[in-house]
VOKEPA-493166 format. One record per residue (C-alpha): residue number from 1; residue in one letter; x, y, z. Coordinates in nm, 2 decimals. Layout:
N
NUM,a,X,Y,Z;
...
***
This chain:
450
1,m,-14.78,-14.92,4.39;
2,a,-15.13,-15.09,4.42;
3,y,-15.21,-15.43,4.27;
4,f,-15.48,-15.46,3.97;
5,n,-15.82,-15.44,4.04;
6,k,-15.94,-15.71,3.82;
7,v,-15.73,-16.00,3.63;
8,l,-15.87,-16.20,3.37;
9,v,-15.73,-16.55,3.35;
10,a,-15.68,-16.66,3.00;
11,n,-15.65,-17.04,3.08;
12,r,-15.83,-17.32,3.24;
13,g,-15.79,-17.63,3.46;
14,e,-15.54,-17.64,3.74;
15,i,-15.33,-17.34,3.64;
16,a,-15.66,-17.12,3.64;
17,r,-15.73,-17.22,3.98;
18,r,-15.39,-17.16,4.09;
19,i,-15.40,-16.80,3.96;
20,i,-15.73,-16.75,4.12;
21,r,-15.62,-16.85,4.45;
22,t,-15.33,-16.61,4.48;
23,c,-15.55,-16.31,4.33;
24,q,-15.82,-16.41,4.62;
25,q,-15.54,-16.38,4.87;
26,l,-15.45,-16.04,4.74;
27,n,-15.81,-15.92,4.72;
28,i,-15.79,-15.89,4.35;
29,e,-16.11,-15.98,4.16;
30,t,-16.07,-16.24,3.89;
31,v,-16.25,-16.32,3.54;
32,a,-16.25,-16.68,3.41;
33,v,-16.30,-16.73,3.07;
34,y,-16.41,-17.09,2.95;
35,s,-16.53,-17.30,2.68;
36,e,-16.86,-17.49,2.65;
37,a,-16.67,-17.79,2.73;
38,d,-16.56,-17.64,3.08;
39,a,-16.88,-17.51,3.19;
40,q,-16.87,-17.72,3.49;
41,a,-16.51,-17.71,3.58;
42,p,-16.41,-17.56,3.89;
43,f,-16.23,-17.28,3.80;
44,v,-16.53,-17.13,3.64;
45,s,-16.73,-17.11,3.97;
46,e,-16.42,-17.00,4.16;
47,a,-16.35,-16.68,4.00;
48,t,-16.54,-16.36,4.07;
49,e,-16.71,-16.37,3.73;
50,a,-16.71,-16.58,3.41;
51,v,-16.74,-16.56,3.05;
52,c,-16.82,-16.83,2.79;
53,i,-16.57,-16.76,2.49;
54,g,-16.69,-17.05,2.27;
55,p,-16.71,-17.41,2.18;
56,a,-16.46,-17.69,2.32;
57,q,-16.23,-17.67,2.02;
58,a,-15.93,-17.46,2.15;
59,k,-15.87,-17.25,1.84;
60,k,-16.27,-17.12,1.88;
61,s,-16.21,-17.05,2.25;
62,y,-15.89,-17.04,2.45;
63,l,-15.67,-16.96,2.13;
64,d,-15.91,-16.70,2.00;
65,i,-15.74,-16.37,2.08;
66,e,-16.01,-16.14,1.99;
67,k,-16.27,-16.32,2.20;
68,i,-16.04,-16.30,2.52;
69,i,-15.97,-15.91,2.45;
70,q,-16.35,-15.87,2.41;
71,a,-16.41,-16.06,2.75;
72,a,-16.14,-15.85,2.92;
73,k,-16.29,-15.51,2.81;
74,e,-16.63,-15.61,2.87;
75,t,-16.56,-15.70,3.24;
76,g,-16.32,-15.43,3.29;
77,a,-16.02,-15.63,3.35;
78,d,-15.70,-15.45,3.36;
79,a,-15.48,-15.70,3.35;
80,i,-15.48,-16.06,3.18;
81,h,-15.26,-16.35,3.29;
82,p,-15.21,-16.62,3.05;
83,g,-15.09,-16.91,3.26;
84,y,-14.91,-17.17,3.06;
85,g,-14.98,-17.35,2.72;
86,f,-15.24,-17.17,2.48;
87,l,-15.16,-16.81,2.43;
88,s,-14.90,-16.78,2.70;
89,e,-14.60,-16.73,2.47;
90,n,-14.78,-16.58,2.19;
91,a,-14.62,-16.25,2.10;
92,v,-14.93,-16.12,1.89;
93,f,-15.16,-16.18,2.21;
94,a,-14.91,-15.98,2.41;
95,g,-14.89,-15.72,2.15;
96,r,-15.31,-15.69,2.16;
97,c,-15.32,-15.68,2.52;
98,e,-15.06,-15.36,2.50;
99,q,-15.26,-15.17,2.20;
100,e,-15.57,-15.21,2.43;
101,n,-15.39,-15.09,2.75;
102,i,-15.44,-15.41,2.92;
103,v,-15.14,-15.55,3.12;
104,f,-15.00,-15.86,3.00;
105,i,-14.88,-16.04,3.29;
106,g,-14.54,-16.17,3.15;
107,p,-14.27,-16.00,2.92;
108,s,-14.29,-15.77,2.64;
109,a,-14.42,-15.89,2.30;
110,k,-14.10,-15.81,2.16;
111,i,-13.90,-16.03,2.40;
112,m,-14.14,-16.30,2.35;
113,e,-14.11,-16.29,1.99;
114,t,-13.70,-16.31,2.02;
115,m,-13.70,-16.59,2.26;
116,g,-13.98,-16.77,2.08;
117,s,-13.74,-16.82,1.79;
118,k,-13.48,-17.08,1.90;
119,l,-13.23,-16.96,1.64;
120,e,-13.27,-16.59,1.74;
121,a,-13.25,-16.73,2.13;
122,r,-12.92,-16.90,2.05;
123,e,-12.75,-16.60,1.90;
124,q,-12.84,-16.39,2.22;
125,m,-12.72,-16.64,2.44;
126,k,-12.39,-16.66,2.24;
127,k,-12.38,-16.27,2.32;
128,a,-12.41,-16.32,2.68;
129,g,-12.16,-16.60,2.72;
130,v,-12.39,-16.88,2.77;
131,p,-12.28,-17.20,2.62;
132,v,-12.51,-17.32,2.34;
133,v,-12.52,-17.68,2.18;
134,p,-12.30,-17.68,1.87;
135,g,-12.52,-17.66,1.56;
136,s,-12.57,-17.48,1.23;
137,v,-12.56,-17.07,1.22;
138,g,-12.90,-16.94,1.10;
139,r,-13.19,-17.12,0.92;
140,l,-13.11,-17.40,0.68;
141,s,-13.20,-17.28,0.35;
142,s,-13.18,-17.62,0.14;
143,i,-13.13,-18.00,0.21;
144,e,-12.79,-17.94,0.03;
145,e,-12.70,-17.68,0.29;
146,a,-12.81,-17.92,0.56;
147,l,-12.61,-18.18,0.45;
148,a,-12.29,-18.00,0.41;
149,v,-12.34,-17.84,0.78;
150,a,-12.42,-18.23,0.89;
151,e,-12.10,-18.33,0.74;
152,q,-11.91,-18.08,0.95;
153,l,-12.08,-18.13,1.29;
154,g,-12.08,-18.51,1.26;
155,y,-12.39,-18.74,1.31;
156,p,-12.61,-18.80,1.51;
157,l,-12.79,-18.46,1.48;
158,m,-13.11,-18.33,1.59;
159,l,-13.30,-18.14,1.31;
160,k,-13.54,-17.87,1.50;
161,a,-13.79,-17.64,1.42;
162,s,-13.70,-17.28,1.51;
163,a,-14.06,-17.20,1.65;
164,g,-14.11,-17.55,1.80;
165,g,-14.19,-17.65,2.14;
166,g,-14.32,-17.95,2.34;
167,g,-14.12,-18.20,2.15;
168,i,-14.31,-18.10,1.81;
169,g,-14.09,-18.01,1.53;
170,m,-13.80,-18.23,1.63;
171,q,-13.64,-18.51,1.46;
172,l,-13.31,-18.71,1.54;
173,v,-13.13,-18.83,1.24;
174,h,-12.84,-19.08,1.22;
175,s,-12.72,-19.03,0.87;
176,r,-12.73,-18.84,0.55;
177,e,-13.01,-19.07,0.43;
178,e,-13.21,-19.00,0.75;
179,l,-13.17,-18.63,0.72;
180,q,-13.27,-18.63,0.35;
181,k,-13.58,-18.83,0.46;
182,a,-13.67,-18.59,0.75;
183,f,-13.58,-18.24,0.62;
184,d,-13.92,-18.15,0.42;
185,s,-14.13,-18.33,0.65;
186,t,-13.99,-18.13,0.94;
187,i,-14.02,-17.81,0.76;
188,q,-14.38,-17.91,0.65;
189,k,-14.46,-17.98,1.02;
190,a,-14.30,-17.65,1.16;
191,e,-14.53,-17.44,0.90;
192,s,-14.83,-17.64,1.00;
193,f,-14.80,-17.61,1.36;
194,f,-14.61,-17.28,1.41;
195,n,-14.66,-17.09,1.06;
196,d,-14.27,-17.06,1.06;
197,g,-14.07,-17.33,0.86;
198,a,-13.75,-17.22,0.98;
199,v,-13.52,-17.53,1.10;
200,f,-13.15,-17.58,1.19;
201,l,-12.95,-17.86,1.33;
202,e,-12.81,-17.92,1.67;
203,k,-12.56,-18.20,1.78;
204,w,-12.74,-18.47,1.94;
205,i,-12.65,-18.48,2.33;
206,s,-12.66,-18.87,2.44;
207,h,-12.77,-18.94,2.79;
208,p,-12.89,-18.58,2.87;
209,r,-13.02,-18.43,3.21;
210,h,-13.28,-18.15,3.15;
211,i,-13.23,-17.89,3.42;
212,e,-13.38,-17.56,3.43;
213,v,-13.33,-17.24,3.63;
214,q,-13.62,-17.04,3.75;
215,v,-13.55,-16.64,3.71;
216,a,-13.72,-16.33,3.79;
217,a,-13.66,-15.99,3.67;
218,d,-13.83,-15.61,3.71;
219,r,-13.83,-15.31,3.50;
220,f,-13.55,-15.16,3.73;
221,g,-13.28,-15.39,3.61;
222,n,-13.32,-15.60,3.91;
223,i,-13.25,-16.00,3.82;
224,v,-13.27,-16.29,4.04;
225,h,-13.25,-16.69,4.02;
226,l,-13.49,-16.90,4.25;
227,f,-13.25,-17.21,4.21;
228,e,-13.29,-17.49,3.95;
229,r,-13.53,-17.77,3.88;
230,e,-13.45,-18.13,3.75;
231,c,-13.68,-18.22,3.47;
232,s,-13.53,-18.54,3.32;
233,v,-13.82,-18.78,3.38;
234,q,-14.01,-18.73,3.07;
235,r,-14.22,-18.92,2.80;
236,r,-14.26,-18.79,2.46;
237,n,-14.05,-18.49,2.55;
238,q,-14.31,-18.39,2.81;
239,k,-14.21,-18.39,3.18;
240,v,-14.38,-18.65,3.43;
241,v,-14.17,-18.58,3.74;
242,e,-13.98,-18.27,3.85;
243,e,-13.76,-18.21,4.18;
244,s,-13.56,-17.95,4.30;
245,p,-13.27,-17.92,4.39;
246,s,-13.13,-18.14,4.12;
247,p,-12.94,-18.44,4.26;
248,f,-12.71,-18.42,3.96;
249,l,-12.54,-18.10,4.06;
250,d,-12.26,-18.02,4.31;
251,e,-12.24,-17.67,4.45;
252,a,-11.97,-17.54,4.21;
253,l,-12.15,-17.67,3.90;
254,r,-12.48,-17.52,4.03;
255,e,-12.35,-17.17,4.09;
256,q,-12.20,-17.19,3.74;
257,l,-12.54,-17.27,3.60;
258,l,-12.72,-17.02,3.79;
259,a,-12.49,-16.75,3.69;
260,a,-12.51,-16.83,3.35;
261,a,-12.90,-16.80,3.34;
262,v,-12.89,-16.48,3.50;
263,r,-12.64,-16.36,3.23;
264,g,-12.87,-16.46,2.96;
265,v,-13.18,-16.28,3.11;
266,k,-12.95,-15.99,3.16;
267,e,-12.86,-15.96,2.80;
268,i,-13.22,-15.99,2.64;
269,g,-13.36,-15.73,2.91;
270,y,-13.61,-15.95,3.04;
271,t,-13.91,-15.84,3.30;
272,n,-14.13,-16.08,3.47;
273,v,-14.10,-16.48,3.59;
274,g,-13.92,-16.70,3.33;
275,t,-13.75,-17.03,3.29;
276,m,-13.43,-17.08,3.11;
277,e,-13.37,-17.44,3.01;
278,f,-13.06,-17.62,3.00;
279,i,-12.94,-17.99,2.89;
280,f,-12.63,-18.14,3.05;
281,d,-12.42,-18.39,2.89;
282,e,-12.27,-18.69,3.05;
283,h,-11.96,-18.51,3.12;
284,k,-12.13,-18.24,3.30;
285,n,-12.11,-17.98,3.03;
286,f,-12.43,-17.79,3.02;
287,y,-12.60,-17.59,2.70;
288,f,-12.87,-17.34,2.67;
289,l,-13.19,-17.52,2.54;
290,e,-13.44,-17.24,2.51;
291,m,-13.64,-17.00,2.73;
292,n,-13.99,-17.03,2.85;
293,t,-14.16,-16.68,2.88;
294,r,-14.41,-16.77,3.13;
295,l,-14.48,-16.96,3.43;
296,q,-14.42,-17.32,3.42;
297,v,-14.62,-17.62,3.51;
298,e,-14.36,-17.73,3.77;
299,h,-14.35,-17.39,3.95;
300,p,-14.46,-17.54,4.27;
301,v,-14.15,-17.73,4.35;
302,t,-13.97,-17.39,4.34;
303,e,-14.23,-17.24,4.56;
304,e,-14.19,-17.54,4.80;
305,i,-13.82,-17.49,4.85;
306,t,-13.80,-17.12,4.84;
307,g,-14.13,-17.03,5.06;
308,l,-14.23,-16.78,4.77;
309,d,-14.55,-16.72,4.57;
310,l,-14.46,-16.72,4.20;
311,v,-14.80,-16.59,4.09;
312,e,-14.76,-16.29,4.33;
313,w,-14.43,-16.21,4.22;
314,q,-14.57,-16.21,3.85;
315,l,-14.83,-15.95,3.96;
316,r,-14.63,-15.75,4.16;
317,i,-14.37,-15.72,3.86;
318,a,-14.64,-15.64,3.61;
319,a,-14.78,-15.39,3.82;
320,g,-14.45,-15.21,3.80;
321,e,-14.31,-15.29,4.16;
322,e,-13.96,-15.39,4.22;
323,l,-13.86,-15.76,4.30;
324,p,-13.97,-15.83,4.64;
325,l,-13.63,-16.00,4.73;
326,q,-13.27,-15.93,4.63;
327,q,-13.06,-16.25,4.55;
328,h,-12.89,-16.26,4.90;
329,e,-13.22,-16.27,5.06;
330,i,-13.37,-16.58,4.88;
331,h,-13.30,-16.90,5.03;
332,k,-13.38,-17.29,4.97;
333,s,-13.47,-17.53,5.21;
334,g,-13.51,-17.90,5.20;
335,h,-13.63,-18.08,4.88;
336,a,-13.94,-18.09,4.67;
337,i,-14.08,-18.33,4.42;
338,e,-14.38,-18.27,4.19;
339,c,-14.55,-18.57,4.01;
340,r,-14.81,-18.52,3.73;
341,l,-15.10,-18.73,3.71;
342,y,-15.22,-18.78,3.36;
343,a,-15.50,-18.94,3.22;
344,e,-15.36,-19.14,2.99;
345,d,-15.29,-19.51,2.88;
346,p,-14.97,-19.59,3.08;
347,n,-14.85,-19.83,2.81;
348,t,-14.87,-19.61,2.50;
349,f,-14.90,-19.25,2.69;
350,f,-15.18,-19.17,2.47;
351,p,-15.47,-18.96,2.63;
352,s,-15.74,-19.15,2.80;
353,p,-16.03,-18.90,2.87;
354,g,-16.33,-19.00,3.05;
355,h,-16.53,-18.91,3.36;
356,l,-16.40,-18.93,3.70;
357,t,-16.62,-19.17,3.89;
358,k,-16.41,-19.16,4.22;
359,l,-16.10,-18.93,4.32;
360,t,-15.96,-18.98,4.64;
361,l,-15.67,-18.77,4.73;
362,p,-15.42,-18.74,5.05;
363,q,-15.51,-18.50,5.29;
364,k,-15.16,-18.47,5.48;
365,e,-14.80,-18.39,5.39;
366,v,-14.90,-18.29,5.03;
367,r,-14.99,-17.99,4.82;
368,l,-15.27,-18.08,4.55;
369,d,-15.28,-17.85,4.24;
370,f,-15.58,-18.01,4.06;
371,g,-15.79,-17.90,3.77;
372,v,-16.08,-18.14,3.83;
373,q,-16.29,-18.29,4.09;
374,e,-16.48,-18.61,4.13;
375,g,-16.75,-18.62,3.91;
376,n,-16.59,-18.41,3.65;
377,d,-16.49,-18.52,3.28;
378,v,-16.15,-18.52,3.17;
379,t,-16.22,-18.38,2.79;
380,p,-16.05,-18.50,2.49;
381,f,-16.03,-18.14,2.39;
382,y,-15.71,-18.03,2.60;
383,d,-15.40,-18.15,2.80;
384,p,-15.49,-18.47,2.98;
385,m,-15.33,-18.37,3.30;
386,i,-15.54,-18.43,3.57;
387,g,-15.35,-18.26,3.85;
388,k,-15.01,-18.23,4.02;
389,i,-14.89,-18.38,4.35;
390,i,-14.64,-18.20,4.53;
391,v,-14.44,-18.29,4.85;
392,h,-14.17,-18.12,5.05;
393,g,-13.90,-18.29,5.27;
394,t,-13.60,-18.19,5.47;
395,s,-13.42,-18.42,5.26;
396,r,-13.47,-18.58,4.91;
397,d,-13.51,-18.93,5.07;
398,e,-13.76,-18.79,5.29;
399,a,-13.97,-18.63,4.98;
400,i,-13.95,-18.94,4.80;
401,k,-14.11,-19.13,5.10;
402,k,-14.36,-18.86,5.13;
403,m,-14.44,-18.89,4.77;
404,e,-14.47,-19.26,4.79;
405,r,-14.72,-19.22,5.08;
406,a,-14.94,-18.96,4.90;
407,l,-14.96,-19.19,4.59;
408,a,-15.04,-19.49,4.76;
409,q,-15.35,-19.30,4.94;
410,m,-15.47,-19.20,4.61;
411,d,-15.76,-19.38,4.41;
412,v,-15.85,-19.27,4.08;
413,q,-16.14,-19.44,3.88;
414,g,-16.34,-19.41,3.57;
415,l,-16.05,-19.35,3.32;
416,k,-15.68,-19.49,3.26;
417,t,-15.43,-19.28,3.45;
418,n,-15.02,-19.31,3.52;
419,l,-15.08,-19.35,3.88;
420,t,-14.91,-19.68,3.90;
421,l,-14.62,-19.56,3.68;
422,l,-14.56,-19.27,3.93;
423,e,-14.55,-19.50,4.21;
424,n,-14.32,-19.73,4.06;
425,i,-14.09,-19.43,3.98;
426,m,-14.07,-19.35,4.33;
427,k,-13.96,-19.70,4.42;
428,n,-13.73,-19.74,4.15;
429,d,-13.35,-19.78,4.24;
430,e,-13.23,-19.56,3.95;
431,f,-13.44,-19.28,4.03;
432,i,-13.37,-19.33,4.41;
433,s,-13.00,-19.30,4.32;
434,g,-13.06,-18.97,4.15;
435,d,-12.84,-19.10,3.86;
436,y,-13.09,-19.10,3.57;
437,t,-13.15,-18.91,3.21;
438,t,-13.43,-18.81,3.00;
439,q,-13.40,-19.16,2.87;
440,f,-13.51,-19.30,3.21;
441,l,-13.87,-19.37,3.13;
442,e,-13.81,-19.51,2.78;
443,k,-13.54,-19.75,2.92;
444,k,-13.72,-19.84,3.22;
445,k,-14.09,-19.84,3.08;
446,v,-14.13,-20.23,3.10;
447,q,-13.97,-20.26,3.45;
448,l,-14.15,-19.96,3.58;
449,e,-14.52,-20.09,3.48;
450,r,-14.50,-20.43,3.58;
***
């Protein structure tokens, strides 16, 4: 089956450039949509054509479904790639694409809606025999119900918004008093951010590891995993460093995890590329956390260990083709690490937008997925990630050394960044040992930033 003639990229920055790059290799024309704030951004000029869709505010541009649909129709795009963030997991957007006979490069709106609800996703995984974190059944209708459930489960607990994501709508509670205080405010936050006030309780997993599995599935029932990614180096529940394979897993546990992820994907009838996220406790028990029904920021580490192009896979699946490879044909080689370079204050992790007066990057032994170039602005309107540095080595030790060399060659001026933090992580004994949890940055923060 032929690929698409023209793909509109409903995103910006490094992921827009990434999608455009693969489309160019496949001789597919591309349409960039951009806000007024991004008029000079590299992705705009790299696409075959570009359409301005509004002012800087995301809700008036990158989150405006009708403007993006209109741009696709006006330019004759036969497919839309949503990237990650913005509308990438918006079932309404996927549904509008279906209505307009524009192919949405991702799962169906129905599956996206199902997995977008943490409560519904938990129930689906239970059916598939995938472990889920012990918690409440269904949405909590009142504080009285929440207190009764909490008494049964035992504190500490995590109060979560069913539609939440990115760390928003989550509150750790250690007692009745804390739950009473957090209940109404969490519901209000969930309604404000996600237009869905459903909340539930889960047992708090102390000293957790965050490990996810890359999956892919076509319309013919073929499902494969592309191994796992370790994502436990985080700040504010946002990932900073990712690697694959995970140093935490032995082969037996890895096989259990990968098999569970495939079972979950099969249960929901998923199609396209996606990620099953899991949390591990200190006893190496794992539980389903959520599913991301899109391409992940950290997909390059999977590409580096498998030699595959996940954007190409997305395009092929969306075009109605079978998976390019069967499970026994997919192999991993070596070790890959990705570091996210952010324009942020390394002491507070608050965004630090500004003008990139200098951006010197390494030229050898490294893959660079950057959304900006020297002379560009990192605006205050969007995620402050400047770019991603990815390395591959024959071993984890070699990959760490390559990343050290790459980071040492970088010079970023004009704004605050987390570059020194990334360098210190690579030199940290706990990270080097592979024995770290999601509390690593919080626990090691002072030491890392000296």
